[in-house]
Backbone as numpy.savetxt, mean C-alpha at the origin, in Angstrom:
# Nx Ny Nz CAx CAy CAz Cx Cy Cz
32.20 2.59 -16.25 31.78 2.19 -14.92 32.88 1.30 -14.33
33.29 1.61 -13.13 34.36 0.86 -12.48 33.87 -0.53 -12.10
34.76 -1.50 -12.25 34.42 -2.86 -11.86 34.69 -3.03 -10.37
33.80 -3.74 -9.72 33.95 -4.01 -8.31 34.86 -5.20 -8.11
35.71 -5.16 -7.09 36.54 -6.30 -6.76 35.65 -7.44 -6.31
36.09 -8.64 -6.59 35.34 -9.78 -6.06 35.42 -9.73 -4.54
34.31 -10.03 -3.89 34.27 -9.94 -2.44 35.30 -10.85 -1.76
35.52 -12.01 -2.34 36.45 -12.93 -1.67 37.90 -12.42 -1.73
38.18 -11.45 -2.60 39.53 -10.89 -2.70 39.69 -9.61 -1.88
38.72 -9.32 -1.02 38.78 -8.11 -0.21 38.89 -8.49 1.27
39.29 -7.52 2.06 39.42 -7.77 3.50 38.05 -7.93 4.13
38.01 -8.48 5.30 36.75 -8.65 6.02 36.10 -7.30 6.30
36.90 -6.30 6.60 36.36 -4.96 6.87 35.69 -4.40 5.61
36.33 -4.61 4.46 35.74 -4.12 3.21 34.47 -4.90 2.88
34.48 -6.19 3.15 33.28 -7.00 2.92 32.13 -6.51 3.81
32.45 -6.23 5.08 31.44 -5.74 6.00 30.89 -4.39 5.53
31.77 -3.51 5.11 31.35 -2.20 4.62 30.43 -2.35 3.41
30.80 -3.25 2.51 29.97 -3.49 1.32 28.59 -4.01 1.72
28.56 -5.00 2.63 27.28 -5.59 3.04 26.42 -4.56 3.76
27.01 -3.75 4.62 26.24 -2.71 5.31 25.68 -1.69 4.33
26.45 -1.35 3.31 25.94 -0.43 2.29 24.77 -1.05 1.53
24.89 -2.33 1.22 23.79 -3.03 0.54 22.54 -3.03 1.41
22.71 -3.23 2.71 21.57 -3.21 3.63 20.91 -1.84 3.61
21.70 -0.77 3.67 21.12 0.58 3.63 20.37 0.81 2.33
20.93 0.33 1.23 20.28 0.49 -0.07 18.95 -0.26 -0.10
18.95 -1.48 0.37 17.73 -2.30 0.36 16.67 -1.72 1.29
17.11 -1.19 2.45 16.15 -0.56 3.37 15.50 0.65 2.71
16.30 1.42 2.00 15.77 2.58 1.31 14.77 2.15 0.22
15.13 1.09 -0.52 14.22 0.57 -1.55 12.92 0.07 -0.92
13.03 -0.60 0.22 11.85 -1.12 0.90 10.93 0.01 1.35
11.52 1.07 1.91 10.72 2.22 2.34 9.98 2.83 1.16
10.66 2.97 0.03 10.04 3.52 -1.18 8.91 2.64 -1.65
9.12 1.33 -1.66 8.07 0.41 -2.09 6.87 0.47 -1.15
7.11 0.55 0.15 6.01 0.66 1.12 5.22 1.95 0.89
5.92 3.03 0.61 5.27 4.31 0.34 4.41 4.20 -0.92
4.95 3.58 -1.97 4.19 3.42 -3.20 2.95 2.56 -2.98
3.09 1.48 -2.19 1.96 0.60 -1.91 0.87 1.38 -1.16
1.27 2.22 -0.22 0.31 3.03 0.54 -0.44 3.97 -0.39
0.28 4.60 -1.30 -0.37 5.52 -2.26 -1.35 4.78 -3.17
-0.98 3.58 -3.60 -1.87 2.80 -4.46 -3.11 2.39 -3.69
-2.94 1.96 -2.43 -4.11 1.62 -1.61 -5.05 2.81 -1.47
-4.47 4.00 -1.29 -5.27 5.21 -1.15 -6.06 5.47 -2.43
-5.42 5.28 -3.59 -6.10 5.49 -4.87 -7.22 4.48 -5.06
-6.99 3.23 -4.66 -8.03 2.20 -4.75 -9.22 2.57 -3.88
-8.95 3.03 -2.66 -10.02 3.43 -1.75 -10.82 4.60 -2.33
-10.14 5.57 -2.90 -10.84 6.71 -3.51 -11.70 6.27 -4.67
-11.18 5.34 -5.48 -11.96 4.82 -6.62 -13.21 4.10 -6.12
-13.07 3.31 -5.06 -14.22 2.60 -4.50 -15.26 3.58 -3.96
-14.79 4.64 -3.30 -15.71 5.66 -2.78 -16.47 6.32 -3.92
-15.75 6.64 -5.00 -16.40 7.26 -6.16 -17.46 6.34 -6.76
-17.12 5.05 -6.88 -18.07 4.09 -7.44 -19.29 3.96 -6.55
-19.08 3.93 -5.24 -20.19 3.83 -4.31 -21.09 5.07 -4.40
-20.48 6.24 -4.47 -21.27 7.46 -4.56 -22.06 7.51 -5.88
-21.43 7.09 -6.96 -22.15 7.08 -8.26 -23.33 6.13 -8.21
-23.15 4.97 -7.57 -24.25 4.02 -7.44 -25.37 4.60 -6.59
-25.01 5.32 -5.54 -26.00 5.97 -4.68 -26.81 6.98 -5.48
-26.12 7.82 -6.23 -26.81 8.84 -7.02 -27.69 8.18 -8.08
-27.17 7.16 -8.74 -27.93 6.48 -9.79 -29.16 5.77 -9.25
-29.13 5.36 -7.99 -30.26 4.64 -7.40 -31.46 5.55 -7.17
-31.22 6.85 -7.05 -32.31 7.77 -6.79 -32.72 7.80 -5.32
-32.04 7.05 -4.49 -32.34 7.01 -3.06 -31.62 8.14 -2.35
-32.18 8.54 -1.24 -31.50 9.55 -0.41 -30.47 8.84 0.46
-29.59 9.62 1.02 -28.58 9.05 1.91 -29.26 8.42 3.12
-30.31 9.07 3.63 -31.03 8.52 4.79 -31.64 7.16 4.46
-32.22 7.04 3.27 -32.82 5.76 2.87 -31.75 4.65 2.80
-30.63 4.99 2.22 -29.55 4.01 2.10 -29.01 3.64 3.48
-28.85 4.62 4.36 -28.34 4.34 5.71 -29.31 3.43 6.47
-30.63 3.70 6.34 -31.62 2.84 7.00 -31.53 1.42 6.47
-31.36 1.29 5.15 -31.25 -0.03 4.53 -30.01 -0.77 5.05
-28.89 -0.08 5.09 -27.66 -0.69 5.58 -27.80 -1.14 7.03
-28.37 -0.26 7.86 -28.55 -0.61 9.27 -29.49 -1.79 9.43
-30.57 -1.81 8.67 -31.55 -2.90 8.76 -30.92 -4.21 8.29
-30.14 -4.15 7.24 -29.47 -5.35 6.72 -28.45 -5.85 7.73
-27.73 -4.94 8.34 -26.73 -5.31 9.34 -27.37 -5.93 10.56
-28.52 -5.43 10.97 -29.21 -5.99 12.14 -29.72 -7.39 11.85
-30.14 -7.65 10.60 -30.61 -8.99 10.25 -29.49 -10.01 10.39
-28.28 -9.63 10.06 -27.15 -10.54 10.12 -26.71 -10.80 11.56
-26.94 -9.83 12.44 -26.55 -9.97 13.84 -27.43 -11.01 14.54
-28.70 -11.03 14.22 -29.64 -11.93 14.89 -29.47 -13.35 14.49
């Protein structure tokens, strides 16, 4: 692997080129990290939906019963 010259021993133009390349690299890394975070959030949301659905099924209640309960509970908090 080639050794990089120390920045202080290079011209200002070379230093600028190096810094701009580093910026492009970091921007690319940031985009990748943001994409990964979005995918993880999506997986968390799917897991929560699955858990909620399993709890609904295990409760033996119908969707209509659960919706009425949620609406009634929400109305109590509004008042």
